[in-house]
C-alpha positions as CSV (number, residue, x, y, z in Angstrom):
1,X,-55.5,-10.5,-7.5
2,X,-52.8,-8.9,-5.2
3,X,-49.8,-10.3,-7.1
4,X,-49.3,-11.8,-10.5
5,X,-48.3,-15.5,-10.3
6,X,-45.6,-16.0,-12.9
7,X,-44.3,-19.3,-14.2
8,X,-40.8,-19.2,-15.8
9,X,-40.1,-21.4,-18.9
10,X,-36.3,-22.1,-19.1
11,X,-34.0,-22.5,-16.1
12,X,-31.0,-21.1,-17.8
13,X,-31.5,-17.3,-18.5
14,X,-34.9,-17.8,-16.7
15,X,-33.2,-18.6,-13.4
16,X,-31.6,-15.2,-13.2
17,X,-34.9,-13.4,-14.0
18,X,-36.6,-15.7,-11.4
19,X,-34.2,-14.4,-8.8
20,X,-34.8,-10.8,-9.8
21,X,-38.5,-11.3,-9.6
22,X,-38.2,-11.3,-5.8
23,X,-37.5,-7.5,-6.0
24,X,-40.7,-6.9,-8.0
25,X,-43.5,-6.4,-5.4
26,X,-46.4,-7.1,-7.7
27,X,-44.9,-10.3,-9.1
28,X,-44.8,-13.8,-7.5
29,X,-42.5,-16.5,-8.7
30,X,-45.0,-19.4,-8.8
31,X,-43.2,-22.1,-10.8
32,X,-40.2,-22.9,-13.0
33,X,-40.2,-25.3,-16.0
34,X,-37.3,-27.0,-17.7
35,X,-36.8,-30.4,-19.3
36,X,-33.3,-30.6,-17.8
37,X,-33.8,-31.8,-14.2
38,X,-30.3,-30.8,-13.1
39,X,-30.9,-27.2,-14.3
40,X,-34.3,-27.3,-12.6
41,X,-32.7,-28.4,-9.3
42,X,-30.2,-25.6,-9.6
43,X,-33.0,-23.1,-10.1
44,X,-34.8,-24.4,-7.0
45,X,-31.7,-24.0,-5.0
46,X,-31.1,-20.4,-6.3
47,X,-34.7,-19.2,-5.9
48,X,-36.5,-21.4,-3.4
49,X,-39.4,-21.8,-5.9
50,X,-42.0,-24.3,-4.6
51,X,-43.3,-25.8,-7.9
52,X,-41.4,-27.2,-10.8
53,X,-42.4,-28.8,-14.1
54,X,-40.5,-30.8,-16.7
55,X,-43.1,-30.2,-19.4
56,X,-44.4,-26.9,-20.7
57,X,-47.9,-28.3,-21.1
58,X,-48.1,-29.1,-17.4
59,X,-47.2,-25.6,-16.4
60,X,-49.7,-24.1,-18.9
61,X,-52.4,-26.3,-17.3
62,X,-51.6,-24.9,-13.8
63,X,-53.0,-21.8,-12.1
64,X,-50.2,-19.4,-13.0
65,X,-51.4,-16.1,-14.4
66,X,-48.5,-15.4,-16.7
67,X,-45.5,-17.1,-18.4
68,X,-42.0,-15.7,-18.6
69,X,-40.7,-17.2,-21.8
70,X,-36.9,-17.7,-21.5
71,X,-36.5,-20.6,-23.9
72,X,-34.1,-20.5,-26.9
73,X,-34.7,-17.5,-29.2
74,X,-36.2,-19.4,-32.2
75,X,-38.9,-20.9,-29.8
76,X,-40.1,-17.6,-28.3
77,X,-43.1,-17.2,-30.7
78,X,-44.1,-20.9,-30.4
79,X,-44.0,-20.8,-26.6
80,X,-45.6,-17.3,-26.4
81,X,-48.5,-18.2,-28.7
82,X,-49.1,-21.4,-26.7
83,X,-49.2,-19.4,-23.5
84,X,-51.5,-16.8,-24.9
85,X,-53.9,-19.4,-26.3
86,X,-53.9,-21.1,-22.9
87,X,-55.2,-17.8,-21.4
88,X,-51.8,-16.7,-19.9
89,X,-50.2,-13.4,-20.1
90,X,-46.6,-13.4,-21.6
91,X,-43.3,-11.7,-20.8
92,X,-41.0,-12.9,-23.5
93,X,-37.2,-12.7,-23.6
94,X,-35.6,-11.1,-26.7
95,X,-36.0,-11.1,-29.5
96,X,-39.7,-11.3,-30.1
97,X,-39.3,-13.4,-33.3
98,X,-36.8,-14.8,-35.7
99,X,-38.7,-14.4,-39.0
100,X,-41.3,-12.0,-40.4
101,X,-43.8,-14.9,-40.5
102,X,-43.4,-15.3,-36.8
103,X,-43.9,-11.6,-36.3
104,X,-47.3,-11.7,-37.9
105,X,-48.2,-14.9,-36.1
106,X,-47.4,-13.4,-32.7
107,X,-49.4,-10.2,-33.5
108,X,-52.4,-12.3,-34.5
109,X,-52.3,-14.4,-31.3
110,X,-52.1,-11.3,-29.1
111,X,-55.1,-9.8,-30.9
112,X,-57.1,-13.0,-30.9
113,X,-56.6,-13.8,-27.2
114,X,-56.7,-10.3,-25.6
115,X,-53.9,-11.3,-23.2
116,X,-51.1,-9.0,-22.3
117,X,-47.8,-9.5,-24.1
118,X,-44.6,-7.7,-23.2
119,X,-41.1,-8.2,-24.5
120,X,-38.4,-8.3,-21.8
121,X,-36.0,-5.8,-23.3
122,X,-33.9,-5.1,-20.2
123,X,-31.6,-2.6,-22.0
124,X,-34.5,-0.1,-22.0
125,X,-34.3,-0.1,-18.2
126,X,-30.6,0.5,-17.6
127,X,-30.1,3.1,-15.0
128,X,-27.9,5.5,-17.0
129,X,-30.2,5.3,-20.0
130,X,-33.1,6.0,-17.6
131,X,-31.5,9.3,-16.8
132,X,-31.1,10.1,-20.5
133,X,-34.8,9.2,-21.2
134,X,-35.8,11.5,-18.3
135,X,-33.8,14.3,-19.9
136,X,-35.4,13.7,-23.3
137,X,-38.9,13.7,-21.8
138,X,-38.1,16.9,-19.9
139,X,-37.2,18.6,-23.2
140,X,-33.4,19.0,-22.5
141,X,-32.4,17.4,-25.7
142,X,-34.8,19.4,-27.9
143,X,-35.6,17.3,-30.9
144,X,-33.6,14.1,-31.1
145,X,-32.6,13.2,-34.6
146,X,-29.6,10.8,-34.4
147,X,-28.9,7.8,-32.2
148,X,-26.2,5.1,-32.2
149,X,-25.5,1.8,-30.4
150,X,-22.8,-0.9,-30.4
151,X,-23.1,-4.6,-29.7
152,X,-19.4,-5.5,-29.6
153,X,-19.1,-8.8,-27.8
154,X,-16.2,-11.2,-28.6
155,X,-18.3,-14.4,-28.6
156,X,-16.5,-16.8,-31.1
157,X,-16.3,-19.5,-28.4
158,X,-20.1,-19.5,-28.0
159,X,-20.7,-20.7,-31.6
160,X,-20.1,-24.4,-32.0
161,X,-19.5,-25.5,-35.6
162,X,-22.7,-26.4,-37.4
163,X,-21.4,-29.9,-38.3
164,X,-21.3,-30.8,-34.6
165,X,-25.1,-30.6,-34.2
166,X,-27.8,-27.9,-33.9
167,X,-27.1,-25.0,-31.7
168,X,-29.5,-22.1,-31.8
169,X,-26.9,-19.4,-31.3
170,X,-24.8,-20.8,-34.2
171,X,-27.9,-21.1,-36.4
172,X,-29.3,-17.6,-35.7
173,X,-26.2,-15.5,-35.0
174,X,-23.3,-17.1,-36.9
175,X,-25.1,-18.6,-39.9
176,X,-27.3,-15.5,-40.7
177,X,-26.2,-12.1,-42.0
178,X,-27.5,-8.8,-40.6
179,X,-28.2,-8.1,-37.0
180,X,-30.6,-10.8,-35.8
181,X,-30.1,-9.7,-32.1
182,X,-30.9,-6.0,-32.6
183,X,-33.4,-5.3,-29.8
184,X,-30.8,-4.6,-27.1
185,X,-29.4,-1.8,-29.3
186,X,-32.6,-0.6,-31.1
187,X,-34.9,-0.9,-28.1
188,X,-33.5,1.9,-26.0
189,X,-33.2,4.2,-29.0
190,X,-36.8,3.4,-30.0
191,X,-37.9,4.5,-26.6
192,X,-36.0,7.8,-26.9
193,X,-37.3,8.5,-30.5
194,X,-40.8,7.4,-29.9
195,X,-41.3,6.3,-33.5
196,X,-40.7,3.2,-35.6
197,X,-38.0,2.4,-38.1
198,X,-39.3,2.7,-41.7
199,X,-36.2,1.3,-43.6
200,X,-32.9,-0.3,-43.0
201,X,-29.6,-0.6,-44.9
202,X,-27.0,-3.1,-43.8
203,X,-23.3,-3.3,-44.8
204,X,-20.7,-5.9,-43.6
205,X,-17.0,-6.5,-43.5
206,X,-17.2,-10.2,-44.5
207,X,-16.3,-13.0,-42.2
208,X,-12.7,-12.7,-41.0
209,X,-12.5,-15.2,-38.1
210,X,-14.6,-18.3,-38.5
211,X,-14.3,-19.7,-42.1
212,X,-17.5,-21.6,-41.8
213,X,-19.6,-18.8,-40.5
214,X,-21.9,-16.7,-42.8
215,X,-22.3,-13.7,-40.5
216,X,-20.0,-10.7,-41.1
217,X,-17.3,-10.1,-38.5
218,X,-18.7,-6.6,-38.3
219,X,-21.9,-5.3,-39.8
220,X,-23.4,-1.8,-39.5
221,X,-27.2,-1.3,-39.8
222,X,-28.4,2.2,-40.7
223,X,-32.1,2.8,-39.8
224,X,-34.3,5.7,-41.0
225,X,-37.4,6.4,-38.9
226,X,-40.7,7.4,-40.3
227,X,-39.9,11.1,-39.9
228,X,-36.4,10.8,-41.4
229,X,-34.3,10.5,-38.3
230,X,-31.1,8.4,-38.4
231,X,-29.9,5.5,-36.2
232,X,-26.5,3.7,-36.6
233,X,-26.1,0.2,-35.0
234,X,-23.0,-1.9,-35.1
235,X,-22.9,-5.6,-34.4
236,X,-19.6,-7.6,-33.9
237,X,-19.6,-11.0,-32.2
238,X,-16.2,-12.1,-33.7
239,X,-13.4,-9.5,-33.4
240,X,-10.6,-9.9,-31.0
241,X,-10.9,-6.8,-28.8
242,X,-12.4,-5.7,-25.5
243,X,-16.2,-6.0,-25.2
244,X,-18.5,-2.9,-25.5
245,X,-22.1,-4.1,-25.7
246,X,-23.8,-1.3,-23.7
247,X,-22.7,1.7,-25.8
248,X,-25.5,4.1,-26.7
249,X,-25.3,7.6,-28.0
250,X,-28.0,10.3,-28.6
251,X,-28.0,13.6,-30.4
252,X,-30.6,16.2,-30.2
253,X,-30.9,19.9,-31.3
254,X,-30.0,21.0,-27.7
255,X,-28.0,18.1,-26.1
256,X,-25.9,15.1,-26.7
257,X,-25.1,11.9,-24.8
258,X,-22.4,9.3,-25.1
259,X,-22.0,6.2,-23.0
260,X,-18.5,4.9,-22.0
261,X,-16.5,3.1,-24.6
262,X,-13.9,1.9,-22.0
263,X,-14.1,1.0,-18.4
264,X,-12.4,4.1,-17.1
265,X,-14.8,6.5,-18.8
266,X,-17.9,8.2,-17.5
267,X,-21.4,8.6,-19.0
268,X,-21.2,12.1,-20.4
269,X,-23.6,14.8,-21.7
270,X,-23.5,18.2,-23.3
271,X,-26.5,20.4,-22.7
272,X,-26.8,23.7,-24.5
273,X,-26.7,26.6,-22.0
274,X,-25.6,24.4,-19.1
275,X,-22.4,22.8,-20.3
276,X,-19.4,24.9,-21.3
277,X,-18.8,25.0,-25.0
278,X,-16.5,22.3,-26.3
279,X,-16.7,20.3,-23.1
280,X,-18.7,17.4,-21.6
281,X,-20.1,17.0,-18.1
282,X,-21.1,13.9,-16.1
283,X,-24.5,12.4,-16.8
284,X,-24.9,12.1,-13.1
285,X,-25.1,15.9,-12.8
286,X,-28.7,15.3,-14.1
287,X,-29.6,12.5,-11.7
288,X,-32.8,14.3,-10.8
289,X,-34.3,13.0,-14.0
290,X,-34.0,9.4,-12.8
291,X,-37.5,7.8,-12.6
292,X,-39.0,7.3,-9.1
293,X,-38.9,3.5,-9.5
294,X,-35.1,3.7,-9.6
295,X,-35.0,6.1,-6.7
296,X,-37.0,3.6,-4.6
297,X,-34.6,0.7,-5.3
298,X,-32.5,-0.3,-2.2
299,X,-29.0,0.8,-2.5
300,X,-27.5,-2.7,-2.3
301,X,-29.5,-3.7,-5.4
302,X,-28.5,-0.7,-7.6
303,X,-26.1,-1.4,-10.5
304,X,-25.6,0.2,-13.9
305,X,-25.1,-3.0,-15.9
306,X,-27.4,-4.1,-18.7
307,X,-29.6,-6.2,-16.4
308,X,-29.7,-3.7,-13.5
309,X,-33.2,-2.7,-14.2
310,X,-34.7,-6.2,-14.6
311,X,-36.8,-5.9,-11.4
312,X,-38.3,-2.7,-12.7
313,X,-39.1,-4.4,-16.0
314,X,-40.8,-7.3,-14.3
315,X,-42.7,-4.9,-12.0
316,X,-44.0,-3.0,-15.1
317,X,-45.2,-6.3,-16.6
318,X,-47.1,-7.3,-13.4
319,X,-48.6,-3.8,-13.0
320,X,-49.9,-3.7,-16.6
321,X,-51.9,-6.9,-15.8
322,X,-53.1,-5.7,-12.4
323,X,-54.0,-2.2,-13.7
324,X,-55.1,-3.4,-17.2
325,X,-52.8,-0.9,-18.9
326,X,-50.6,-1.1,-22.0
327,X,-47.4,-3.1,-21.5
328,X,-44.3,-1.0,-21.5
329,X,-43.0,-2.9,-24.5
330,X,-46.2,-4.3,-26.0
331,X,-46.4,-6.6,-29.0
332,X,-46.3,-3.7,-31.5
333,X,-43.3,-2.2,-29.8
334,X,-41.6,-5.6,-29.6
335,X,-42.1,-6.1,-33.4
336,X,-40.9,-2.6,-34.2
337,X,-37.7,-3.4,-32.2
338,X,-37.3,-6.9,-33.8
339,X,-38.3,-6.6,-37.5
340,X,-35.5,-4.1,-38.5
341,X,-32.9,-6.7,-37.5
342,X,-34.7,-9.4,-39.6
343,X,-34.8,-7.1,-42.6
344,X,-31.2,-6.1,-42.2
345,X,-30.3,-9.6,-43.4
346,X,-32.2,-9.0,-46.7
347,X,-30.5,-5.6,-47.2
348,X,-27.1,-7.2,-46.7
349,X,-27.9,-9.9,-49.2
350,X,-28.9,-7.1,-51.6
351,X,-25.6,-5.4,-51.3
352,X,-26.7,-2.8,-48.7
353,X,-29.8,-1.6,-50.6
354,X,-32.4,-0.1,-48.3
355,X,-35.3,-2.4,-47.4
356,X,-38.7,-1.2,-46.1
357,X,-39.8,-2.4,-42.7
358,X,-43.5,-3.3,-42.4
359,X,-45.8,-1.4,-40.1
360,X,-47.4,-3.3,-37.2
361,X,-50.5,-1.7,-35.9
362,X,-52.5,-1.8,-32.7
363,X,-56.2,-2.6,-33.1
364,X,-58.5,0.4,-33.1
């Protein structure tokens, strides 16, 4: 096998990832599946894909090696499990699951089938964060002990009222408390800390904008890792203010990092012994810590947005199949990134009381 033949399920979000796949040399866009024929035609026009399917079963019966699951979030486990049991490897959009029961079901299916499963957490691959991770791994941060992230994205217009019919975003993000979409924020921090969250505590402001919604206008999730390190994550899909959904911060014993909070700001770091006391310097002064994969990317394809590293993510997925190695975000990593958000709902319902997060283990 020279390249991994990937079939994409879902021509909405999936169409963008299908286009990106063309920059992943070990991946081949083999097919796209969507029940909506108009969306399917748009995906063909945008990607030039040669094969299309209007039923998932037909694509699973084909010769594709892997499925990129880009269906609505509540269907990720159903569609991932079906692909795994059909002998296909899986790259699933976020989040991995929408309930703890689904988490255990997904883990069992990966173990039973022996197929590769990877979660497509693109925020882990952002170019600025890749520099930060390089610095962490080079020891410049010392011991990291605090991290923070914000998902502030004014999205009220994206939530139809529940009495107008089912909409998955309304059901999962407006009608549930806690941070159900946590992986974009927790995922990058999880990579930096290298350990899972052991407990979560969630507090909220109440709903101040949509009288029918159950979600808080703002909620804050505090996560404690297994070794006692602290993460703070804020979610806000409702407040009237500029968006800031890529903010990350990291504190270690020898360095600190803060992403921009406004468009005119720079990514900034403080490194003990290198940065003047009381000052910041540009993160790009440490660009030598950028991974080689980013350095090889053509200049016209480089961007620092949340999806800028999607081609690197897809390449990692394809290589783990070709080389038979651990996926960059395997099923245990995916569940460690997803479950704290699910449990934050329970903490919020209990008035912010800490709730333990289960441990998901790899076999052996």
